[in-house]
Backbone bond lengths (Angstrom), bond angles and torsions (degrees), N, CA, C in turn:
res aa  C-N    CA-C-N  psi(-1)  N-CA   C-N-CA  omega(-1)  CA-C   N-CA-C  phi
1 M - - - 1.433 - - 1.693 108.92 -
2 D 1.223 113.87 119.47 1.470 121.63 176.07 1.577 114.38 -82.84
3 E 1.348 117.06 129.41 1.455 116.54 -178.05 1.608 100.40 -98.28
4 I 1.384 110.59 134.84 1.427 118.63 -173.96 1.628 104.21 -121.85
5 K 1.391 120.05 120.03 1.308 122.23 177.98 1.477 107.82 -87.46
6 I 1.365 115.38 140.63 1.435 123.93 175.29 1.457 108.89 -113.39
7 N 1.279 125.76 157.10 1.397 124.81 -171.43 1.669 107.77 -113.15
8 T 1.352 113.02 10.78 1.503 122.03 -179.77 1.404 110.81 -126.44
9 D 1.321 118.95 172.23 1.578 121.62 171.97 1.555 110.05 -66.53
10 T 1.375 115.45 -42.89 1.492 123.29 -175.31 1.380 105.19 -130.58
11 I 1.450 112.18 173.62 1.568 123.53 173.62 1.470 99.88 -163.30
12 K 1.296 109.00 145.39 1.608 125.16 179.94 1.538 102.11 -71.31
13 L 1.253 116.21 153.63 1.427 124.26 177.81 1.490 111.75 -61.26
14 D 1.235 122.06 -53.02 1.331 131.51 -179.89 1.524 111.25 -57.49
15 S 1.333 116.30 -42.07 1.525 119.93 -177.57 1.430 104.37 -74.98
16 F 1.323 123.92 -31.04 1.517 123.98 -179.43 1.512 109.47 -68.87
17 L 1.297 120.02 -44.32 1.442 117.02 171.05 1.343 118.56 -58.41
18 K 1.257 124.72 -34.47 1.502 125.43 165.60 1.567 114.18 -67.18
19 W 1.211 119.59 -46.46 1.527 125.86 172.18 1.362 115.27 -47.94
20 C 1.360 117.30 -47.11 1.570 120.25 -176.59 1.433 111.49 -85.29
21 G 1.419 124.07 -6.64 1.485 126.08 178.97 1.486 106.80 89.90
22 A 1.222 127.59 8.64 1.534 121.99 -178.93 1.549 111.86 -67.68
23 V 1.450 112.77 -32.41 1.301 114.07 174.40 1.613 109.35 -138.34
24 S 1.323 118.87 162.44 1.434 120.23 -169.31 1.561 108.26 -95.84
25 Q 1.420 116.45 -23.59 1.513 118.39 -178.62 1.531 109.14 -141.30
26 G 1.341 107.89 153.68 1.558 116.04 -175.38 1.504 104.52 -67.13
27 S 1.235 125.31 -29.27 1.454 119.19 177.00 1.449 114.40 -67.01
28 E 1.374 117.35 -26.90 1.489 116.78 172.44 1.476 115.93 -71.15
29 A 1.309 112.36 -40.08 1.538 121.88 177.30 1.526 106.64 -59.39
30 K 1.392 119.00 -49.80 1.435 124.14 -177.82 1.545 106.58 -50.67
31 I 1.316 122.98 -48.70 1.439 126.17 -173.36 1.544 110.00 -63.69
32 F 1.378 110.53 -55.50 1.448 116.45 -177.09 1.592 112.54 -54.51
33 I 1.374 109.92 -44.69 1.479 110.39 176.43 1.457 118.81 -63.38
34 K 1.351 115.87 -43.81 1.512 125.70 175.13 1.552 110.99 -54.35
35 D 1.343 117.24 -37.69 1.456 123.91 -176.12 1.519 110.52 -82.47
36 G 1.308 122.14 2.12 1.410 124.32 177.99 1.501 116.74 71.44
37 M 1.376 116.45 32.49 1.381 124.27 178.40 1.478 118.52 -98.35
38 V 1.263 110.15 7.11 1.645 115.02 179.51 1.571 105.60 -126.01
39 K 1.270 115.54 140.60 1.438 129.34 173.84 1.379 113.02 -115.93
40 V 1.332 114.62 136.65 1.465 123.40 174.80 1.462 105.78 -121.10
41 N 1.421 114.16 120.04 1.569 121.34 176.76 1.567 106.12 54.55
42 G 1.423 120.56 37.64 1.361 123.10 169.99 1.530 117.22 89.90
43 E 1.400 112.27 -6.06 1.404 116.96 -179.41 1.585 109.35 -115.73
44 I 1.399 113.12 145.03 1.536 116.31 177.55 1.426 110.97 -65.33
45 E 1.290 115.78 131.01 1.547 121.43 -179.93 1.500 108.12 -114.34
46 T 1.342 117.35 127.02 1.469 117.57 179.68 1.514 109.66 -114.80
47 R 1.421 119.89 0.72 1.467 121.83 176.92 1.567 109.39 -95.75
48 R 1.455 111.57 117.81 1.446 114.54 -176.46 1.509 111.58 -67.42
49 G 1.225 115.15 -25.63 1.592 118.15 -176.85 1.430 109.55 -95.66
50 R 1.306 119.37 23.26 1.501 120.19 174.19 1.541 108.96 -61.95
51 K 1.327 122.40 129.92 1.338 124.83 -179.74 1.664 112.08 -83.34
52 L 1.202 112.06 123.79 1.435 121.49 -179.29 1.532 111.67 -102.61
53 F 1.287 113.02 140.11 1.498 114.08 -178.83 1.544 112.66 -125.48
54 K 1.233 119.92 166.94 1.497 120.09 -173.96 1.615 108.45 -61.04
55 G 1.295 114.07 137.70 1.396 120.88 -175.42 1.474 115.54 96.91
56 Y 1.291 119.60 -12.73 1.449 124.87 -177.64 1.652 104.88 -75.65
57 I 1.432 114.78 150.53 1.294 122.55 -179.50 1.511 109.26 -106.88
58 V 1.246 123.14 130.18 1.384 124.47 177.13 1.591 113.42 -118.19
59 E 1.383 118.79 127.20 1.529 118.14 -175.71 1.510 103.42 -117.72
60 F 1.373 116.48 128.01 1.392 119.05 169.59 1.476 109.41 -140.39
61 G 1.352 119.34 127.70 1.448 118.78 -167.65 1.364 114.56 57.39
62 V 1.503 117.64 -136.43 1.401 123.56 175.31 1.542 112.97 -85.06
63 N 1.294 120.75 -1.11 1.378 126.39 178.42 1.601 120.94 -90.57
64 T 1.223 115.89 144.50 1.471 119.99 -178.69 1.532 108.88 -133.85
65 Y 1.253 116.87 124.85 1.425 120.98 -173.74 1.538 108.68 -123.73
66 K 1.478 110.21 137.53 1.447 112.78 173.77 1.518 109.30 -115.90
67 I 1.400 116.13 128.56 1.473 123.84 -179.03 1.437 107.69 -74.92
68 I 1.350 113.45 123.96 1.527 116.15 172.40 1.501 110.12 -126.13
């Protein structure tokens, strides 16, 4: 599990995928999220604007990220 530090209290899911380097463009993130390929705290998330907070776990492909 990779720990990813954010500089704000919250971050949107699509922005987080760009921030951590999982995708290179927001349009990629939008597609992956819409297709149900991303989990937040163990549940599939299809809202790209979902607010994430410190302590949340994001799963994408074989990678798992913890927001710190």
